[in-house]
N, C-alpha and C positions, 0 to 999 in steps of 0.2 A: 706760301700761307694756305693753311687748309681753312676753304668754306666754313663758316657756321650754319650747323644744320639744325633741325627743331627735333630730330630723333638722337636721342644719347649713343654713344657708340655701345657694341657689346663689351661686356668684361673682356678682358685681354685671354686668349685661349677660347672663349667659347664661342658658341656658333650663332651666326647672325639670328635673332628674332624676326618672325615676321612683323613689321610696322603696318599697326592700324590706325588711322586719325576719324576720331569719331567727329562730324560735323554739326553743331548746334547752332541754334537761333532762338531768339528774343523768346519768353515765356516757354522754353521747353518743359518737356515731361522730366522732371527727375528721376522718377522709375528707368523709365528707357537708358539714362545714362549709365545709371548705378547697374542695369542688367548687364549690359556690356564689357563695363570694368570688371565686374564680378565675375561674370564666366569665361573670357578670355583671360582676365589678370591670374585665373587660377590654375590655366592651363599649366602642366608641368611635363617635362620631358618624360616617356615611358610609363605615363600614369602614377608617377610618384610624388606624392606631395612634398617631397624635398628635393624632388628634380628643378631642372633649370626652367626657368621661366620661358616658355613658348613665343608668347607675344608681347610687344612693347605696343602699349596703347596711351595715345594722345588725343586729349581734345582741344578742338580748334573751331574757331568761329571766321565769318568774313570780315572781321576787324576785333583784335584782342580787346579785355575789358571786362566789365560788368556785366552780367545779363540778367533778366529778370528770369523766373522760373514758377511753374503751376504752385509752388508753394509760398509760405511767409520768409524766405530766403531768398538771395542773389548767389549767380555764379561768378567766380573771377575765372575767366578763360585767358590763359598766359600766351597762347599759341594762334598766331592769324594763318591766312589761307595758305603760307608756305609750308605748312606740315603735308597739302594735299600733296604735293609735286614728287614727296619723300614715300609714301604710303603705298603700300602692297595693297591693301583694303583698305576703302574708305565707307563708313557708314554714314548714313543721312538721318537723323532723329527729325521726329514729326513736332510742328510747331501750328498754335491756331491759325497762324496764317494760311495753312493751306485750305483752312473750313471754307474760308469765302473768296479764294482763288477764283478770278474772274476771268483770266487771260492765260492761256499755257504758253508761257514763257517767265524766263527766268529775270530776278530783279537784275540792275546792274552788278550790285556785288557779287551775287550767287554766280553771275555769268562769269565774272573774273574770276570767281576760285575756283569753277569747274574747268577754264582752261587751264589751269595747271595741273588739272588731273596727268599722270604716265598713262601712255595708251594702253598696256598692258594690265592697269589697276583693275582689281577687282571693285564692284561698287553694289553697296547692297543698300537699304531702306527699312526702315520700322516704322510700320503705322503708315500716317500719310507724309510720311518721308517720300514715297513712291511719287507725288505731285512734283517734287523735286525732281527727281530722275526722268520722269516725263515730259515736264518743261524742258529738261537740256536733250530731249532727244535720244536719251539712251536706252529706252523700252519701246521707241518704234519698230513695228513686226516682232515685238517678244510676248511672251503672256508675262502678267504681273498680275499682283495683288493688293490689298491696301484694307483697311478698315471698312468692314461692312454698313457702316451707317453713311461711308463718305463715297461708297462706288457709283452710286448715279451721279455725282458731280464728277467723279475722275472720267466716268465712260464719256460723259456728255464733253467733257474740256479735250481728252486724248483718243479719239477714234481711230487711230492707229497703233495705238495697244490693246491686244488682246487679254479683257480683264477678265479674270479669274476671280469670281466674287466669295467663295466659299473655301477656299483652301488657306491654311496655315502661314506656308510660304512659297514660294516656286523659284527655282533652281536651273537653269536652261543645260546647264556642268554636269547634273546627275551625280554629284559627289565626288568625281573624280578630279586631283588636282592635276595641272598641267603646267602652271607656271609659278615663278616668284617665291623664294626663298621659304620653302616648306609650304607652299601651299596657294589654295585657290583654284577654283573648280575650272572647266573651260566655259567657255559663253556660247551664246546660242546663235551668232552673226547680227548682224543689221546695230544700228544704233550710233553712238559714237563711242563706246568703249572697245577696246580689242580683248579685256579679259571678261569675266563672268559680270552679269549683270543679275543682282537677287533681290527679292522686296517680301516683306511679310505684312501680315495682317496686325491686328491690334497690338496693346504696348505685351501683352503677354506672350504673344507671340514672338516677339523679340527673342526670348529665352529659347525657344525651339530655334529660329536662325541662327543664334548663337552655336548652340550644340550641333546643329549641321554643321558649321563651318569648321568647327573645332574637328569634327568626326572624317568631314573633306581633307583637313589639312593632314591631319595626325591621329586618324583611326577610333576605334570604336574601345577601345582600352583609356586613351586620353580623356575622350569625351563622356565616356561614364566616370570615369573617377572626377570628373568637374560636377557630374550631375550628382552624384553620391554624397560630395562636401556641399552642394547648395542644397540639398533635398529636393531636387526636383524629378522629375520622369525623363532618362537618360535619352528617350526617342519617342517624339509623334510625328508621324510620317508629314510632309509637307501637304499630301492629298487629304488628311484628315478636316474634315467640317471644321471652319473656325466659329462657326454661331449654333451653338446644340440647343435646340427650345428646351431638352430637360437632361442638364446634365447631372441632376441629384433626384435619385427615386424618391418620392413621397413615403415616409416612413410604412404606410399600410401598401404599397405597392412591391410587390419583390423584383427585385434588381438580379444582375446578370453577373454582380462581381466575383461570386464562390465559383462559377465554372469558367472564368477569366484565369484563376489562381491557380484552379485544379489543371485547366490546359498547360498552362506554364512550367509545373512540376512533371509534365510526361511529354513536352513536344517529341521526341522520339520515335512515341507509341501511335498507332493507328486512332486518330480523333473524327467522329461524325460529327455533322449537326444534329442529328438525333441526340447523341451522346450529350453533346455541351447542354443541351434542352432540358433532356434528364436530369441535368444535374440541379436544375432550378425548377424542376416539378412543372413544367412549361411544356406546351405544345410547340413544335418547331415554328410556326407561324407568329405566336405570340411573343416565343423568346428570338426570333429573328425581328419582327420589331421594336421590342425593348430592348437589344441587343443596340441596332443602328441609333435608338434613340440617346442610348448613355455614351456610346463612343463613337458614333459619326460615319460606321463601315458596316458592310456586312460581318459575319461572324465569320467566315471563311476566310475571307480576304484579311481580316485581323489575325487570323491565325498562321496565314501565310506570311504574313510581316515578321512575327514574331520567330517563325523558324528561320528567316533569311537573317534577321537579327543573329539568332545564336549560331548560326552557322558562319557567319562574318567573326565574332567573337571566337571561335573555334580556330577558324584559318590564321588567325592574328595571335594566338596565344596559346596552342598546341602544336604537335607535329604529326597528327593525325593524318590520314591518308584522305583525299578529296572523296573516296568511296565512303571513308569513316565518318567523315564531316555530315555527309549526306543521310546515311543511316541514322546518327545519334541527334541529326538537326530535324530528324523528320520527315525529310525532303524526297526519301527512298531510295533513289540511283544517283550515280553522278553526273547521268546523262540529264538527268532534272534539275540538279542543282545547278550545273552549267548553263542551262535554258532559262533560269531562274534569276540567273546572277546577270546574265545576258540582258535581259528583258528588263530588271531594275537597276543596272549601275551599268551596263554597257561594256562589260569585260567579264573575262574569265574567273573563277575560282582561283585558280593557279596565280593569274596575274595579280589579283587584289592581295592575295598571300605574298607577293613577291614585293607590292607597293607597301603596304601597312606591316608587315611582319619586323617587330622590335622597333618599331617607329617611334620618333620622339626627339 
């Protein structure tokens, strides 16, 4: 007799989908749950909207039943913690219970649920879901983030976790999948999970985290397709500041958007900081300060990030040689491209192409 499972089997002849269990708790933030289902649910093979779904996403709780949410409606959760035992990836969402946590330990129901995790499962959190991961010991000795408003409480409760208060998300696996049904980036070591452990900041950073997971599992083309259909930016690096004090320039104050648009149209050309500043008729010093306030990083660091993104797309979607990819992306030489790839991703351009070319 075949044992009953929480996740449905794939259609006959179809490749197995990556199984994701989303763990929710009372008074969950409904937006967080919607983000996970919307983004992962739209990922299709080859970045084709008509392609086969790449993820099977289930919502579960420590006990099935009706849960209150942050809105004027409830959520009926059909699956209990048994879904965690079958999941390739487990995503833990936030709850107001995290805001008043005074002891660094799991409640008995959560402890029993976490005991079901597969040793190689990838585990991630959105917002203060990081409190649960830390209470489970999964973040000991690792770098993690959470919502900036609760950073002080997190640091006090979990001194063995290296808290990065400013970033959008953390992933010790650095983008590259190493296990599990098409996905999962490698872990940092330590903690109780043999797979990767990721954390993200406030609710909207869950969008960045989900796109990061898709990009790590299936490459830029699939992630970009999901971003386009969801109408969100396809990529914000995890190290980008989560709390930018001046995200929108005042009407009377010139911004830097025009210079960014100008640069993105000519990534393969030489671009200097002075040239970017000149596009906005600003001094280099004022432009740099304005750019940091709007984007959360230095202008030339942003430019390098955009060139690396373009290089990754070219490696996935074209037959250009590594030399031509370096030239087209503005990174100059194949040697510089290799150096940048190793620093950012931990592998060579050729290995990246072999991993993601035509993937889906």
